[in-house]
Backbone bond lengths (Angstrom), bond angles and torsions (degrees), N, CA, C in turn:
res aa  C-N    CA-C-N  psi(-1)  N-CA   C-N-CA  omega(-1)  CA-C   N-CA-C  phi
1 M - - - 1.445 - - 1.568 107.57 -
2 I 1.274 115.66 134.68 1.499 122.94 177.82 1.493 109.43 -87.48
3 T 1.363 117.67 125.71 1.480 120.27 177.58 1.475 108.32 -111.41
4 N 1.316 115.74 147.71 1.463 121.50 174.11 1.532 107.60 -140.89
5 G 1.288 115.76 -166.41 1.513 119.66 -179.75 1.484 114.83 -61.66
6 S 1.368 119.44 -31.47 1.417 120.81 177.82 1.501 115.45 -67.35
7 S 1.349 118.10 -20.10 1.440 122.40 -179.32 1.541 111.32 -91.05
8 L 1.316 119.57 -5.14 1.460 120.66 179.42 1.494 110.71 -78.56
9 S 1.298 118.25 147.22 1.422 122.24 175.19 1.519 110.15 -71.87
10 I 1.312 117.97 167.17 1.462 120.81 -177.76 1.493 109.82 -69.09
11 Q 1.313 119.39 -31.51 1.463 122.28 -178.03 1.547 111.59 -71.46
12 T 1.307 121.37 -21.93 1.452 124.14 179.74 1.502 107.37 -76.27
13 S 1.305 116.49 135.70 1.446 120.47 -177.86 1.541 112.92 -71.95
14 G 1.312 115.97 -33.08 1.487 117.55 -178.28 1.485 113.17 88.05
15 R 1.347 119.18 -7.46 1.438 123.30 176.75 1.479 110.98 -79.98
16 P 1.338 118.86 142.40 1.442 122.11 178.21 1.495 110.80 -64.54
17 N 1.319 118.31 147.53 1.442 119.99 176.32 1.551 110.65 -89.22
18 L 1.326 113.93 107.89 1.463 118.79 -175.03 1.508 110.91 -99.05
19 Q 1.294 119.83 4.01 1.508 119.83 -174.35 1.486 115.42 -57.72
20 D 1.365 117.89 -41.15 1.464 118.43 177.87 1.516 114.59 -69.50
21 A 1.333 113.98 -38.46 1.476 116.41 -179.46 1.550 110.64 -68.10
22 L 1.293 117.29 -38.66 1.426 121.63 -179.51 1.552 111.35 -70.98
23 S 1.285 119.45 -35.64 1.427 122.27 178.49 1.496 113.77 -59.75
24 D 1.296 117.18 -37.95 1.453 122.03 177.28 1.516 113.52 -73.68
25 W 1.307 115.88 -20.60 1.496 123.75 -176.02 1.513 110.17 -82.91
26 F 1.346 119.47 -34.90 1.444 119.61 -171.57 1.555 111.63 -85.30
27 T 1.273 114.59 156.37 1.453 121.72 179.84 1.544 109.27 -139.33
28 N 1.311 116.71 164.89 1.514 120.90 178.44 1.484 109.59 -66.01
29 F 1.320 117.84 132.39 1.502 119.92 -173.75 1.575 105.23 -144.30
30 K 1.311 116.84 127.86 1.478 121.44 172.48 1.504 110.95 -89.67
31 I 1.333 114.14 124.42 1.466 121.19 178.95 1.489 106.95 -124.28
32 G 1.306 116.37 132.22 1.483 121.99 178.87 1.546 108.72 -102.77
33 T 1.334 111.18 130.38 1.464 119.33 177.91 1.479 107.35 -100.23
34 I 1.363 116.45 131.39 1.435 120.26 179.23 1.506 110.88 -99.43
35 V 1.337 115.85 127.72 1.461 119.96 -179.44 1.563 106.18 -117.40
36 K 1.239 118.07 126.74 1.463 123.49 178.72 1.430 114.07 -95.87
37 T 1.336 120.45 131.84 1.456 122.85 177.21 1.512 108.83 -138.39
38 V 1.279 117.05 157.99 1.480 122.72 179.66 1.528 106.22 -105.93
39 V 1.347 114.81 119.86 1.521 121.40 -179.28 1.473 105.81 -124.45
40 D 1.317 120.80 122.42 1.425 123.96 -177.96 1.519 113.85 48.88
41 F 1.298 115.22 45.19 1.520 121.32 178.92 1.514 112.08 66.33
42 Q 1.328 119.67 17.46 1.453 122.13 178.12 1.501 108.04 -122.03
43 L 1.289 117.46 135.30 1.460 123.58 179.64 1.575 106.51 -77.87
44 Q 1.340 114.51 126.07 1.454 118.83 176.76 1.559 109.84 -123.71
45 E 1.279 116.34 142.92 1.454 122.30 177.60 1.491 110.68 -111.96
46 V 1.284 114.43 127.91 1.491 119.24 178.31 1.509 108.25 -116.89
47 V 1.312 116.55 130.06 1.408 124.12 -177.00 1.545 109.95 -103.78
48 T 1.287 117.00 128.29 1.492 120.94 177.33 1.537 105.12 -122.60
49 Y 1.349 113.68 123.99 1.477 119.78 -178.90 1.520 107.49 -98.27
50 L 1.328 114.71 136.07 1.461 122.60 175.76 1.507 106.48 -133.98
51 E 1.332 118.26 151.61 1.409 122.55 178.11 1.504 108.72 -94.15
52 Y 1.304 115.62 140.46 1.479 123.47 -179.04 1.505 108.49 -133.93
53 Q 1.308 120.08 161.33 1.389 126.79 165.04 1.509 105.13 -91.61
54 A 1.371 117.32 113.68 1.467 121.53 -174.25 1.481 113.84 -149.92
55 V 1.275 115.11 166.58 1.457 125.30 171.35 1.507 107.95 -130.65
56 Y 1.331 117.88 132.99 1.454 124.73 -177.83 1.515 108.65 -124.40
57 Q 1.290 117.35 114.79 1.451 120.49 -176.21 1.508 113.02 -135.69
58 P 1.338 117.45 147.80 1.465 118.54 179.73 1.578 112.07 -73.10
59 F 1.222 112.31 157.78 1.536 118.67 176.06 1.524 109.11 -62.40
60 T 1.288 117.10 146.11 1.466 123.25 170.90 1.575 106.60 -78.90
61 T 1.331 111.42 163.51 1.444 117.58 178.20 1.544 112.77 -57.80
62 K 1.318 114.75 -38.61 1.473 120.33 178.73 1.484 111.25 -63.61
63 Q 1.375 118.91 -40.26 1.421 122.38 179.97 1.492 111.37 -65.13
64 L 1.362 115.81 -40.03 1.488 121.31 179.52 1.492 111.82 -66.77
65 Q 1.334 120.23 -32.28 1.418 121.80 -179.31 1.519 111.50 -67.08
66 V 1.304 118.51 -24.37 1.486 121.00 178.61 1.476 110.11 -73.92
67 K 1.346 121.38 -28.83 1.404 126.35 179.49 1.543 112.57 -63.51
68 P 1.304 119.40 150.47 1.467 120.93 176.57 1.516 111.44 -58.19
69 E 1.320 117.38 156.05 1.455 119.55 -175.58 1.536 115.77 -51.57
70 G 1.290 117.69 -47.27 1.487 120.51 -175.95 1.520 113.54 -69.76
71 Q 1.339 116.69 -17.51 1.514 116.62 -175.13 1.474 110.37 -95.39
72 R 1.297 122.27 -7.46 1.437 123.29 -178.73 1.522 115.58 -63.44
73 A 1.348 115.28 -29.01 1.419 117.73 179.57 1.479 115.96 -77.61
74 F 1.339 115.18 -12.08 1.492 119.72 -179.08 1.523 110.35 -74.75
75 D 1.287 118.42 162.91 1.436 125.25 -178.48 1.506 111.88 -85.70
76 W 1.354 119.24 94.79 1.452 123.48 -173.87 1.523 108.99 -98.91
77 H 1.307 119.03 138.77 1.511 122.80 177.04 1.501 110.22 -140.26
78 T 1.279 116.59 158.33 1.456 123.55 172.72 1.518 106.67 -107.69
79 L 1.324 115.68 135.40 1.494 122.39 -179.74 1.528 106.22 -125.08
80 H 1.370 113.63 115.35 1.425 121.86 175.48 1.551 106.32 -100.40
81 V 1.306 116.32 123.81 1.503 120.36 -179.92 1.549 109.10 -117.88
82 K 1.312 113.88 123.90 1.440 118.55 -177.36 1.534 110.30 -75.31
83 G 1.277 118.61 143.08 1.437 123.68 -177.76 1.501 113.84 98.08
84 T 1.277 117.90 149.33 1.446 124.07 -174.20 1.544 112.07 -100.67
85 D 1.328 115.82 -1.86 1.514 115.88 -179.32 1.518 110.00 -92.72
86 V 1.324 121.53 -7.63 1.454 124.07 177.40 1.537 109.59 -70.45
87 E 1.288 113.85 125.54 1.466 116.52 -175.86 1.518 110.04 -133.81
88 F 1.361 112.56 80.99 1.431 117.25 166.90 1.502 105.25 -88.64
89 C 1.368 116.65 143.07 1.495 118.91 -176.71 1.529 106.33 -108.34
90 L 1.329 112.38 165.09 1.484 117.64 175.03 1.524 111.00 -58.79
91 D 1.261 119.12 140.25 1.436 126.92 -179.37 1.481 117.26 73.37
92 D 1.376 115.78 5.24 1.469 121.24 172.26 1.548 108.30 -67.40
93 V 1.281 117.21 144.68 1.461 123.56 172.15 1.525 109.04 -102.80
94 V 1.314 115.88 126.38 1.458 122.40 179.02 1.524 110.46 -124.70
95 I 1.302 116.37 163.75 1.485 117.62 174.59 1.514 107.36 -116.85
96 I 1.362 111.84 120.87 1.450 120.37 -179.78 1.509 108.13 -125.30
97 R 1.293 116.73 123.84 1.480 123.19 -178.07 1.528 110.31 54.39
98 G 1.270 119.84 36.19 1.479 121.99 176.46 1.540 113.45 84.42
99 K 1.306 119.74 -1.96 1.443 122.91 179.85 1.516 111.18 -107.43
100 R 1.322 115.87 141.49 1.472 118.99 172.75 1.526 110.11 -79.63
101 C 1.313 115.21 127.70 1.427 121.15 -175.41 1.492 106.56 -128.77
102 R 1.380 118.60 144.75 1.452 125.48 174.89 1.476 110.26 -108.70
103 I 1.347 113.84 133.14 1.484 121.72 177.40 1.544 108.23 -73.76
104 M 1.328 115.18 116.75 1.442 119.65 -174.88 1.519 110.82 -105.34
105 Q 1.358 122.25 -32.41 1.417 123.71 178.05 1.549 108.77 -143.82
106 K 1.297 115.72 151.28 1.495 122.84 179.30 1.503 109.36 -132.01
107 F 1.298 115.07 131.13 1.432 123.78 174.82 1.521 111.09 -123.01
108 E 1.342 119.02 114.90 1.431 121.39 -178.14 1.506 109.94 -90.62
109 W 1.336 115.56 128.19 1.443 124.56 -178.37 1.520 104.39 -124.19
110 R 1.318 119.58 54.18 1.472 122.41 -174.86 1.505 112.56 -60.43
111 E 1.351 118.02 -35.90 1.456 119.56 179.08 1.502 112.73 -65.31
112 Y 1.348 117.80 -20.91 1.460 120.15 178.74 1.526 111.73 -103.24
113 G 1.346 117.65 -5.50 1.412 120.27 174.97 1.525 118.07 88.19
114 Y 1.361 118.69 21.11 1.419 122.13 177.59 1.532 110.77 -151.30
115 T 1.372 113.17 163.25 1.420 119.75 174.75 1.502 109.16 -122.57
116 E 1.354 115.32 137.78 1.471 117.73 179.10 1.585 111.08 -106.35
117 Y 1.298 116.38 137.10 1.419 121.01 178.95 1.513 110.67 -126.84
118 Q 1.339 117.37 142.80 1.428 120.86 172.84 1.528 106.31 -104.30
119 T 1.377 113.75 131.33 1.443 117.40 -174.54 1.480 106.84 -123.95
120 I 1.362 112.69 157.36 1.488 120.41 174.52 1.486 105.63 -134.92
121 E 1.343 117.16 142.37 1.480 119.60 177.89 1.484 109.92 -62.17
122 D 1.340 116.17 131.16 1.470 122.03 -177.81 1.458 109.97 -91.89
123 Y 1.295 114.26 111.32 1.490 119.59 -176.52 1.516 110.06 -92.54
124 G 1.276 119.27 25.35 1.470 123.58 177.71 1.493 111.76 -73.93
125 Q 1.289 116.76 -149.13 1.440 126.14 -177.33 1.520 108.25 -56.97
126 A 1.319 119.20 127.02 1.471 122.76 -179.80 1.544 109.59 -77.33
127 M 1.311 116.85 140.24 1.425 117.74 175.41 1.529 106.71 -143.55
128 R 1.328 115.72 159.53 1.503 119.61 177.65 1.495 109.45 -64.86
129 A 1.262 117.46 129.91 1.484 119.92 -178.95 1.531 109.68 -114.84
130 S 1.328 117.79 20.52 1.460 117.24 -177.83 1.506 107.22 -74.85
131 L 1.284 114.42 145.27 1.485 120.17 -174.42 1.547 112.47 -67.98
132 S 1.329 117.50 -40.59 1.434 119.40 -178.86 1.554 113.94 -66.46
133 D 1.332 117.57 -40.05 1.442 118.89 179.49 1.527 110.94 -69.38
134 S 1.304 116.91 -39.94 1.398 120.96 -175.81 1.515 112.72 -69.33
135 V 1.340 114.44 -41.88 1.481 118.98 178.61 1.497 112.46 -60.81
136 K 1.342 116.83 -39.84 1.475 119.76 178.58 1.515 110.10 -61.46
137 V 1.311 115.74 -42.37 1.487 118.45 179.88 1.512 110.03 -61.93
138 S 1.342 118.39 -50.33 1.459 120.88 -176.95 1.533 110.25 -67.20
139 E 1.260 121.41 -33.33 1.474 122.60 177.43 1.498 113.23 -68.83
140 A 1.378 116.32 -30.22 1.456 120.58 -178.43 1.488 110.12 -71.11
141 L 1.332 118.34 -25.55 1.476 120.52 -179.34 1.492 113.58 -83.95
142 T 1.311 119.07 -14.54 1.500 123.95 -176.20 1.468 112.43 -92.78
């Protein structure tokens, strides 16, 4: 018997189950979250690294063509993070593969179990992004 959308019950969502396909796609990924605080009238940045199941891929040519003319030369990537408890916000600065990246767009796919972020390399103030230095700083505050 051939089944299609008309044979599904009302309680069935009708969305394809992508859980198995996505599970094979994701890998362990360390992402540093930068938290800015003011201490003695000085801005300090503390980096906390956590491990996520994620995929990090560059934009396709078609995706870059949609961006405004001046932004096409920047380093754009798509970050897929598995799990629905990950909460990076728009304009957050994170460290991915040693580079500072700013979260520019967020797409929630909770029904599929992941969140998609569009990131751009943040050419702002340079800071050390080495894992060992950053972890020492974040551990000292806890």
